[in-house]
N, C-alpha and C positions, 0 to 999 in steps of 0.2 A: 740243563737248558738246551733245547734243540735249536741249532742255527737255522734260520729261515733262509737258506742259501739262495733259492730261486728268486726271492724278493730282493735280497741284498744285491744280487747280480744286476737286477734291473735298476735299482736305485743308485748304486755306486757311481755310475758315470755323472750323476747330478749332484754329488756331494758339495762341490764348490760352485755350482751354478747359481745364477741370480734368480732362476725360477723357484717359486715356492713349491716345495715337495709336499704333496697332500696324500696321506696314507689313510685309506678308508676301509671299512669292512664291518661285518656284523659284530655286535657287542661280544667281548670275551673270545675273539678269534685269535688273539696274540699280537695285536697292533702295538701295545705298550712294550712288550718284550722285544719286538722287532725294532722299535725306536731306540731302546737301550743297546741293542746290538749295533745299530748304526753309530750311536755315540761311542761305543767301545772301539769300533773300527777307526773313527775319526781321531780319537785319542791316540790309538796305536800308530796311526800314520804320522801324527805330529808330536810324537813322544818327546823328541829332543828339543822342540822349539815352542811347545804350547805353554802360554802364560796363563796365570789365573784368570778366570772369567772368559777365556777364549771359547769355551763351550758352556752353555747354560741350558739345563734341563729342568722343565717345570711340569709336574703332574697335577693337573687341575682337578683330578678326582681325590687328591690327597687333602685331607682336612687342614693340614698345616699350611696349605697354600690358598685357603678359602678367601683371604683378603685380596689375592691377586686376580680373582674373577671380576673385580672392578677394573674396567679398562684403564682408567686414569692411574690407579695404583700399580697396575702391571707396567704401564709405560714408565712411571717414575722408578720402578724397581729395575727395569732392564736398561734404560737409557744410559746410566752412568757406567755400565759395563762395556759399552761399545766404543770402538776406536777406529779412526780412519786409517791408522797405520797397519792394522791387521784385520783379517776376517774373523768375525765372531759367528759361531754356530749356535742358533737358537732352536731348541727342540721343545715343542709345546705339545704335551699329551692331553687328549680330550679337550681341545681348544674350544669346542662348542659351549663349554661351561662358562666361558667369558662373554659377557654381554658386549655386543658391538665389536667383537674381536677383530673383524676384518679391517676396521679403521686403524687399530694399533698395528696390526701386521703390515698393512699397506704403508704406514708411516715408516716403519723400520726398513721395509724392503726398498722404498724409493729414496730414502735419505741417508742410509747407513751402509757400511760395508759388512753385510751379513749373508748368511746362508740359512734359510728358514725351513724347518720340517714341522708339519702339523699332523696330528692324528685325530680321528673322530668317527662316530658311528652313524653318520647320516649323509647320504650322497648329495641331497639337495643343498644342505648347509655348506658342505666342504668342497664339492666338485662343481656344482652348478652355480649357486649364488656367488660363491667366492671368486670363481673364475670370471664371472661377469663383472663384479665390482673391481677386480684387480686387472681388468683389461686383458685377460688371457695369460697373465704372467704366472701360471701354475702348471704343474705336471702331476697327474694323479696316478696312484698305484692302489689297486684293489687287492686286499688280503683276505684269504679264506681260512677257515679252520684247517687243521692238519690234513694234508693229503695222505694217501696210504704209505708212501715212502717215509714221510715225517712221522707218521703214527708208528711204523715199525722201529724207527730210530728211537722214538720216545720209549717204547716198550723194552728195547734192548738196553737203553741207559737205565731204566727202572730196574731191570733184572740185575745189572752190574752193581747198582747202588745198594741193593739188598744183599749183595755178596752171595747170590744164589747160584747154584750150579744147575745146568740144564740147557736145553735148546728151545728156542721159540719156533713153533710150527707155523709157517706162513699161511697155510690154509685156515688154521684156527684163528690167526690174527685177522685174516680177511673176513671171516664170519663175524668176529667181534666188531670190526670196523664198519661193516655193512649194517650192523644192528645199533651200535652206540655212537657212531660218527667220530669226528675228529676235534671237537672242542677240547683244548688242552686240560681244562679243569675236570672234564668228564674222563678223559684218558687216564688221569691220575688216580681214579677211584677203582678199587678192586672188586667191591660188592655191587651187584646189580641194583640193589635198592639205593645205594649211595649215588650211583650214576643217575638213577631216575630222579632223586631229590635235587641233584645239581642241575640237571636239565630242566626240571620244573621251575626252579628258582631263576634260571637263566631266561626261560620263556617268559615268566612273569615280569622280569626286569625289562626285557625288550618291549613287551606290550605296554607297560606303564611308562617307562622313562623315554624310550625311543620313538614311540608312536602316539600314545594317548596324550601325554603332557606336551610333547613338542608340537603336535598338530591340533591340540585342543579338541580332541574327538569327544563328541557329546554322548555317544552310546558305546560304552565299553563292550556290552554284550554283542552288538552287531559287529564290531571290529573283531572280536574273538571268533565269532562264527565265520566271518570271511577269511580270517587268517587260518583257522582250522581247515576250512574248505581247501584253500590253496596248498597247505602242507599235505593234507591227506590225498590230494589229487595231483601231487607233484608229477611232472612229465606229461600232464594233460593240457589240451587246448582250453583256454580260459575265455569265458563269455560273461561279462557283467550282467547281461540280461538274464542268463540262465541262473547265475548265483542269486540274483535278486528274487527271481521267481521261487527258487528253492527255499529261501529264507523267509519269504512272506507267508503269513498265516492269517487266521481270523482275528488275531489280536494285534499283530504288528505288520506294517507294510514297509518294505525296504525297496528303495528305488534304484534303478541301474546307475544313475549318476553318483549316488552315494557309494555304491559298491566300487565304481571305478576310482573315486577319490581314495577310498580305503586301500584299494590295491596299490595305488601310487604311494601312499604312506608306507605300506609294508615293503614295497620295493626299495624305497629310499632308506629304510632301516637295514637293507641287505638281507632280510630274512628269506626272501625268494629272489631268484634271478630270472629275467625275461629273455626268451629266445624268440626273436622276430622271425616271421616266415619269409623265405627268400625264393623267388621264382627263378629256378636254375636256367630254364630255357630263355626267359625274358631278361635275365640278369638284373633283377631289381628287387628291392624289398617290398613286401606287401604289408598293408596296414591292418590286416585282420588275421585271426586265428594264430596269435602268438601262444607260446607255451610258457608255463612257469615251473621253476625247479626250486625246491627247498634247498637252502644253503648247506644243510648238514642232515645226514640220515638219522642222527639221534633225535632231532626234533620230529622227523617223520614218524618214528616208532613211538614217540611220546604222545603224539596227537592223532595218529591215524585212526580211521574208522572203516577201513576197507580190507577186504580179503582178496577179491577178484584181481588178478594180474599184479599182485603185490610185488613179486620178485622181478617182473619186467620193469615195473616202476623203479624199484631199488637200483637195478643195474643201469638203467638209462640215466637216473639222477646222479649216480656216482661218476659215470663217464662225463656227463655235462660239467659237474663240479671240478673234475680233474682237468678238463680242457680249460676252464676258466682260470684255475690256479696256475696253469702254464702261460697265462697271458694271451690266450687265443680269443678271437671274436667268433661267436658261435651262433648259427642260425638254424632254423628248421627248414629243410629243403622241400620245395614243391616241384614235381615234374609230371606234367599231365595229371593223371589221377593218382599217381604214386606219391608217397612221402619218403623223403630221405631224412633220417633222424637228425643228422648234424652236417651242416656245411661249415667247415672249420677254416678260418682265414687268419693270416698274420703277415704284415709287411708285403701285401700283394700276392702272397702265395696261398695255396688252398689244398684241401683234401676233403674227402667225404667219408662219413662214418655211419654205419648201421649198427644197431645194438639189439641183442636178443638175450633172454635169460639162458635158454639152451636151444640148440637146433635139434629138436626132438623128432621132427618128421621131415619127409621130403618136401611137403608143402611149405614148411617154415624155411627150409634151406632155399627153396626156389623164390620165396617171397623176399628174403633178405638179400640174397645175391642178385636176384632178378631186378630189384629196384636200382641197384648200382650199375648193373650191366646196361640198363636203358639210358644211362647218362652218356651223352655223345662227346665227351672230352677226355683228355689223357691225364687229368689230375689223379693222384693216388687215391685208392679206394680201400676201405677196411670194413670188416665185420668183426665186432667184439662180442664175445659171449662167455658164459661160464662153463662151456664144455671142456672136459678134461683133455680131449684130443681135437686138434684143429685140422681143417681140410680146405685149403684155398682153392679157388677155381677162376679161370679166365682172367688171370692177372689181378684178381681181388684177394687181398691178404686177410686171412682169418686169424684173429689174435685172441688168446685166452684173456679173460678179464684181469686175472692176477698178474699176468705178464705186462699187459697194457698199463696197469697202475704202478708197477714197480720199475718200469724201464721206459723212459721218455723217448729213447732212440727208435723204438718200434713204430712210432708214428712220424711219417715224413710228409712234409708239405711240398707240393710241386710248383 
C-alpha cells in the first residue's frame, strides 16, 4: 500500500478540528485507502489512550453496512458510541450512499465531541451543497489518481513483493504512466488487455453511477458523446455551442444548454478538471475560453479519437494533473494575443509554466520562451518539455518532464 503522503500532510493539521474534513475525487482514485491511512495515523497517535469506539469507520459501499444507508439507522448506530468526555473520530467512506446524510452529519457535528471525515465521488454533493447546508463548517481535499512519484513507488513495491531482481527504468515507467495513467487498480495489472478491461469497467461505472443515475440524465448516448469529446480533446478550449453543433445531425438535435449541463455533471464527477482563463495584464479571471483536462491519461487513451497533436495534449494534461495533485490553483493565462499554458498559484504566490512535447525547432523555442518573456513581472517562469537536454534562457528555467514529475522542488512559486 502506497502512503498518499502529500494528502496526509495537508489533512493532518485538521485531525482534531471541528471542521468536517471532505475528501473528494474521481471514482477509484484511492480515497478509501487514504481514509484508512488517516485512521491508522489517528490510532497510532492515541495508541496508549484510545478506548473502544473512539474511532468509528463505516464503508457505505460495503454490503454489510447496507442498513446504515438509512439516516435514522445510522444515527442510532453511531449515537451510543459518542461521549462528551472524549473526542470520537467518525470516518464515513462514500457517504453519498446515505440518504439525507448531511442532516445526520450536521447533528453529530453540532451536538457531539467529534471529528468527522467524509469521502465521496461528487463535488456538488460533498463540497458545494454540504458546505452550504453546514454553514461553511467544512474543509475540502481533492484527491487525484497516482502521480508519477506515487506510480514509481507502487511499481517498486510491486517488484519487491514478487521477490524479483532487477532495476526499474524510469524512462520506461514514464512511457507506461503516460499511456495507462495512475488509477491504482490499473497500475496493478501487468497485461495491456487487463489494464484496458479495468479502465473500461471504471469508465462505465463513472458514467452510470456518478453521472447518469445521480443526475437523472435522460440520454446516455448524448452524455457519452460529450464525455468522449472532452476526454479526446483534453487540454483544448471548450465551447458548448461547438460541441452541440458537432453532435447534431439529421436524426438528433443537441442544444448548447444541454451540453453545458452535461459538462457540469462530468466536472462534478471529477472526470475532467476545468482551468479558467486568467488575464495576466488585467489581473482578473475571464468567463470564457476555459480549458478542460481529463483526470487520468488512461481514460484519454481508452476513449481518444485523435492523432493530431496527441503528444502535446498528453504532456500538457499530465503537467496540469501534477499541479492539481500538489494542491495548486491552475489557470490558463492570456497576455495580449499570447497564451500562457498555466498560471500557477497557491497562498498568494505564483509562477508561470509553458508546456511543449519537444522543442524541435527554433520557432517552437521562440514561441514557448517568447510568451513567458513578454510577461512584465518577476514571478518564476518555466518551460517543461520531453527534450533529453534542457537549455534555459533569460532567467526562464527549462525543465525535463520526467524531472518535473519526480521532483517537486524544481517548481518554485514567487
